[in-house]
GULUM-844822 format. One line per 2 residues: number of its first residue (from 0); their letters; for each residue x, y, z of C-alpha. Coordinates in steps of 0.05 Angstrom, whole numbers, plus 5000, padded with zeros to 4 digits. Each point is the difference from the previous one (the first is absolute). Layout:
NUM) a) X:Y:Z | ...
end
This chain:
0) ma) 1078:2364:9365 | 4959:5064:4994
2) de) 4961:4969:4942 | 4949:4952:5029
4) sv) 4997:4962:4934 | 5073:4978:5010
6) qv) 5000:4936:5041 | 5071:4976:4992
8) ii) 5068:5033:4989 | 5060:4959:4980
10) tt) 5069:5033:5000 | 5065:4972:4974
12) gg) 5070:5017:5022 | 5032:5034:5058
14) tg) 4993:4943:5049 | 5073:4982:5006
16) vt) 5052:5023:5051 | 5039:5054:4963
18) gr) 4995:5074:5011 | 4953:5010:4942
20) dg) 4951:4946:5023 | 4948:5040:5038
22) tp) 4934:4969:4982 | 4987:4968:5068
24) ea) 5016:5066:5036 | 4953:5037:4953
26) ik) 4942:4951:5005 | 5001:4976:5073
28) pl) 4976:5066:5030 | 4939:4997:4953
30) ld) 4977:4931:5022 | 4942:4991:5047
32) nk) 5014:4925:5004 | 5059:4958:4977
34) ie) 4992:4933:4966 | 5060:4967:5032
36) gf) 4987:4933:4966 | 5013:5029:4931
38) ge) 5074:5013:5012 | 5008:4934:5036
40) if) 4969:4960:4944 | 5037:5040:4947
42) rm) 5067:4986:5032 | 4982:4926:5010
44) is) 4985:4991:4926 | 5058:5044:4980
46) yq) 5048:4958:5041 | 4983:4941:4955
48) ei) 5023:5042:4941 | 5058:5043:5025
50) kt) 5018:4968:5067 | 5024:5046:5055
52) st) 5004:5061:4954 | 4926:5008:5017
54) iq) 5020:5032:5067 | 5016:5063:4960
56) sr) 4927:5011:4984 | 4957:5045:5044
58) tl) 4937:4986:4961 | 4937:5018:5037
60) ag) 4925:5006:4996 | 4945:5033:5038
62) va) 4936:5040:4998 | 4997:5076:4997
64) kg) 4933:5037:4999 | 4964:4939:4974
66) ty) 5051:4985:4945 | 5046:4940:4998
68) if) 5073:5019:4987 | 5051:4948:4978
70) cl) 5073:5021:4994 | 5040:4952:4957
72) pg) 5074:4999:4983 | 5018:5028:4932
74) ss) 5029:4939:4964 | 4954:4964:4951
76) ga) 5010:4934:5037 | 4981:5031:5067
78) cq) 4939:5032:4968 | 4978:4933:4973
80) tg) 5010:4969:5069 | 4961:5056:5033
82) ws) 4944:4994:4951 | 4997:4924:5012
84) vi) 4986:5016:5073 | 4947:5054:4991
86) kd) 4963:4980:4937 | 4955:4948:5034
88) ql) 4988:5046:5059 | 4973:5054:4953
90) ds) 4955:4950:4964 | 4932:4997:5036
92) rh) 4991:4928:4974 | 5060:4974:5039
94) rl) 4981:4956:5058 | 5003:4991:5060
96) cn) 5007:5074:5009 | 5031:5060:4964
98) la) 5016:5073:5009 | 4951:5020:4945
100) ql) 4941:4981:5044 | 5023:5047:5054
102) ip) 5003:5063:4957 | 4931:5026:5021
104) rl) 5020:4993:5074 | 5069:5032:4998
106) te) 4976:5067:5025 | 4959:4972:5057
108) t) 5014:5029:5069
end
C-alpha cells in the first residue's frame, strides 16, 4: 500500500474460523472502505459449489490508501471462485462498470 504503483493486493488463506485464521482481523483496521458486495457474491457463488460450508468463509475486500485489497480463502477452489468474481472488475474493458475505472479516484476526499 505504501508503493503507489501497486493498485491491487490479493491475499489467500486465513479467512476461516479457527484460531490461526486472522486475515480479516489483520486487514479490516487498514481499510478506508469495505466492498461488502465482494463477500456476498463470493459466498453466493461458493454456495453453488460447496453448499452451506461457505458460511465458514470470512472473505473480504476493501480499499486502503488507494489500493484494492481482496482476501480470499486458501483452497485452490476458493481462489478460483474469488478470481471469477474479481477478474472482470479489474478489467477496464468490462461493462457496465468496473473497479478498475475507479482507481484514479480512490484517494479523493
